[in-house]
C-alpha positions, 0 to 999 in steps of 0.5 A: 567543542569539547576537549579533553582536560590537559589537552596539548597542541591544540589548534582550533579554526576561527572565522573572523568578519568585517565589522562594516558590512559583516563579510569574511575578512581576509589578510590579517596576521598575528601582528595586524593593527589592534590585535588582541587574543586573549583566553579567560577560564571559567570563572578565572581572569582573562589571560593575554596571548602571545601572538606568534606567526606560523610559516604556513597553515600546516606548520607544527604547533606553536603557543599563540600561533595565528595564520589565514589559512586560505583568503581564496577558498576559505576567506575569513578562516585563521589557524589559531594554536591554543596555549596548554595553559588553557587547558589545564584541570580545574575548570569546566570550560574556557573561552578564547577571544580575537580582537583586531581593529575593524574586525568583528568576532565571536568567542570559541567555546571550549568544554573540558571533559575528562574521558576514560579510557579503560581496558577492562581486565577485572569487575569488582577485583574479579576477572571472572566476570570479564572473561565471560564477556569476553568469550561471548565474542569472537573476532570473526561473527561477533556474538557467539553462543545461543544463550548469550544475550541478543544483538541489536539486530535480533532486537530489531525484529521484535515487534513495537507494542507501544512503548516509545522507540528512538529514531536518530536524524536521517544520515547526513546529508538529508537529516539537517537543513540550514535556512539561514546560518553560519558556520556550522560545525560537524553535521547531523550524523554526530547527533546520533550518539550522547558522546559529546561530540557537537553539532553547531551553528552560528546565526547570520545577521541575527536570523537562525533558521534551521531543522533536522529530519527523522523518518519515523515510517507510516506505521509510527507516530511521534511522541517526543523529541528530546534534544540535548544541548544550549543556546548560546546567547543571552536574552536570545531564544528561538522558537521550536516548531513542527512541520505538517506539510511538506519539505517542498510546501512547509506548515510549520506549527509552534511547540516549545521556546528554548531560551539562550543564555551564556552558562556552557552547560548542556540541558535536556529538553523534551518537546511534546508532539502530537500524532498529527505532527508529522510530514504528509504526502511525499514526505509522509512518515517523516518528522521535521523539527526547526529551530527558529530565531530573529534579532538574535545577538551573536548566538549560537546553537549547540547539539550534542544529541537530538532523538524523535521518540515514536510509538506504534499507531493505536489504530494502524491504517497502514495496510489496512484489511492486509492489503496493498491500496491501489488508485489511479486516479491519484499520483503516487509511484513511490514505494516506501514500505509502511508509507506507500500503498496504504489505505490513506496513502495509496499507489497509482501504477501496478508496477508499484504495487508490486514492488511493495508486494516484494518487499512486504510479502502482502498478496492481497490488493485492494482496488479503489473504485473506477481504477483499472489494472492490467495484470502483469507477470505470474499472479498466482494466488493474488487477491483483487477486491473492490467494486466497479473496476476493470480488470485486464487479464493481459494473458497472465496466469491467475492460478489460486487467484481470487477476483471480487467486483471487477469487469473482466476480459482478456485472456488467462491461463491457470486454473483453481481461480475464482471469481465473485461478483464481476461482469465476465465482458468476454475472454479466454479461461481455463478451468475454474469458478464464476461466482454471482457473475454476469455473463455479458460476452462470449466466453471461451473454455481453452482447456479440459476440466471443469468450469463452475458458474454459480448463480450466474445470470446474463448480462445482455438485454433483450433477446440476445444471449451471452455464449460459452465457446467450448472451442473445436477442441478434442478435450473432456470439459465439464461445465456446471451452471447451477442456479442460472437466470436468462438466456445463454448460447452454447458454440461448439458444443460436442466433439467427436473424440472429446467429451463436452457434458453440461448442466444447466438449472435455473430458468431461461433459454439455451441456444444451441449454436449451428456450429455444435453439428460435431456432437455425438451421443457421448456429449450431454446437456442436461437441464433442470428448470424452466428452459425453452430450447433452441436447437440451431443445429436441426438434430443436435447429435448429443444426449439431452436429459430434460426430465426435470425441464418444463416449458410450454410444449412439456405442459401440453404433452403432459396433457394431450399425450401426442398434442396436436393443436390448430388455431380456429376461428368461427367457422374451423373445426380443429381437432385434439388427438388423444392417445387413445380417440380423437373427439371431434367439436362441431361449432354446427349443433349448439343444442347438443348440451349445455356444459362441459366438465372440467377434465381432471388428471395429469399425465398420461392418466390424463389421456385415458379419461373419458368425456361426459356431458352434464348428465353424465352420458359419454360425449364424442362429439361436442359442438360449442354454444357461440361464445361457450368456453370449452375447458378440457 
C-alpha cells in the first residue's frame, strides 16, 4: 500500500492463518503465545513493537495496538496500529511482520511517498497565468469560453485515424475476475488512474489466477497492454496470456512472463498483442489479460495502473457496405454498437436490427440469403438488399424505401418506393416502381397515382398469367409496363368515374378480365409490340390504341384488307375476299395455268394489285394443280 511519508496514527488490517491447514485463524490477542510483532524500514534493522490491547476494533489509535475485528464474519482479520516511528521520512518503504506460535503470516508492505498538496496562485512567480487558467472555468458549467482548450467530451467526438487509444478495465465488478487468489485489496476501479492507489491480490496455497477485462469495441483491435505494477515473490513468476475465446469458454494464448522479486519498486511492462487477441461471440470487442502462476511462495500481485491500447481496424469490416447485417439462421439478439449487426457478427432478429439502426442512424440493411424479414413499424426510406430472401410487408409504410432481391408479399402503404430484381408473389401497393421484377401472383393497385413496371416479366409458367387488379374504385390510376415479357391479366380495368390508363409494350398476351365491364371511352389501353388480346368482357368499353401492335390477325389484315380465310381440303372451294374484287380458285381446271406469280406489296397497296398468269394475262379464276402451291 502507498502511505504519505510522516503519516501518523495509521491503522492497517492483516489476515493471519493457521500454520497447519492454512485456514484463517481466530482468537489471537496482543499477548497470545509466541507473539512477536516488528517492522523493518528499507535498509535498516528490525524494530520490535510493544504490543498493546485495544478495547474494541473501532477504538482510538494506540501505537502497537492489536485487536481481532470480527471472528464470525471476518475470520482471521486483525487490526494493527502502526507506530509513527515506522513511517517517518528517510526510506522508500517499510515492512510489518507478525509472528505467533502456530500462525502463518505474510509481511505487510508499505510504500512511503510524498504527496503534494498545493493551491497554485502563481506560475513562475507570476499570478497572470494562474488567473487566466481559472477564468476558463466557472462553478456551474465547467469550461467557459469558445476559444479555450477542448474538454475530454469534445475530444471524444474526434475520429481516431490510427494512433493508439487507451482503454482502462471495465468498471467493477465486471473488469476483474479471481479464479484463484486471496486477500484482494481495493478493486479494478483503482487501476484506471496512475495515482498510487494499489489493487493487490495474494496467491492461495501457491496458486494465483486472475484476469482483467477491457471493452475496446468492435471497430478496434488491440495493440498492447501496459501494466504498471510489481510481483512480490522472489524466484516466483506469473504467465501473461490473452483470451481468444469467450469468458464462458476461454482460449488462453501466452504472450509474456513477469518475474517476481522482493523489490518495492513498481515497473512498467508492455505486453504486445496481435489483432486477433480479442474475444469472440457474445464477448466480441473485449480483451481479457490473465496473470497466472503455480508453485508460488507467498506471492502478491500489485497493480497501480493497467490499460489496453487499441487502434482502428485497418480493414474495418464492421458495418460493411454501410449496412447493418441480418441473418435469421444465426442466434444473436445483442445490440452492442460496432459489435453486433456487423458483417462478421450479424443479428438474427428484426427488433435487434431496428435497435442498432436507432443507435447508429443506419437505415441500410444487408439481408443474408435465405432469411425472412417481416417489417414492423414505419419503414420509410429504408434500404434492404440481398439475394434470395423473403419479405413480408406486414401492412407497413414503405415511402421512399428500396428493396432488392426479395420474394415479396403482403400489404403496404406509402409511395415513391422501388423494388429491384424481386419476385412479386402478390400483395397490395400504392404508387411505386418495380424494376426487373417477376410478377407471380395477384398484384392489387390500391391508390391513385402512377405505377411503373420496367423490364418486368411473367413468373407464371405455361398459359396462365399473373394479374394486376385496378380495383373497382373511383381513382385515377396510370400503369406503365415497359419492356414486358409474357402474359398479364388486368382486372377491374376501367371505371365510369375514375380514369384508368395503361401502356403495355414488349411481347406476350394481355387478358382483359370479364369484371372490367365498367370501362368507358376515357379508359385507355395503349399496346406496342407483339401482343395477343383476349377480351373476356366481349366488347371492352375503353379505348384500345394498338397501331404499334402486331399479331397474326393484324398481319392477315395487312395482306387481305377485310380478310376472310376458311379451311380447305382437296374438294372444297375457298374464297379470298380482297377489297375490290373476289378471286375464286377452282381446282377442277388444273390446265388453266402453270404458275402464279408472287404478289408483292404491303398494306392497302396490296389489295389493289392485279393478279396475272405467267404470260401476263389478267387472272380472275385460278384452278390449282393438285399439290401445287399458291403463293399470294
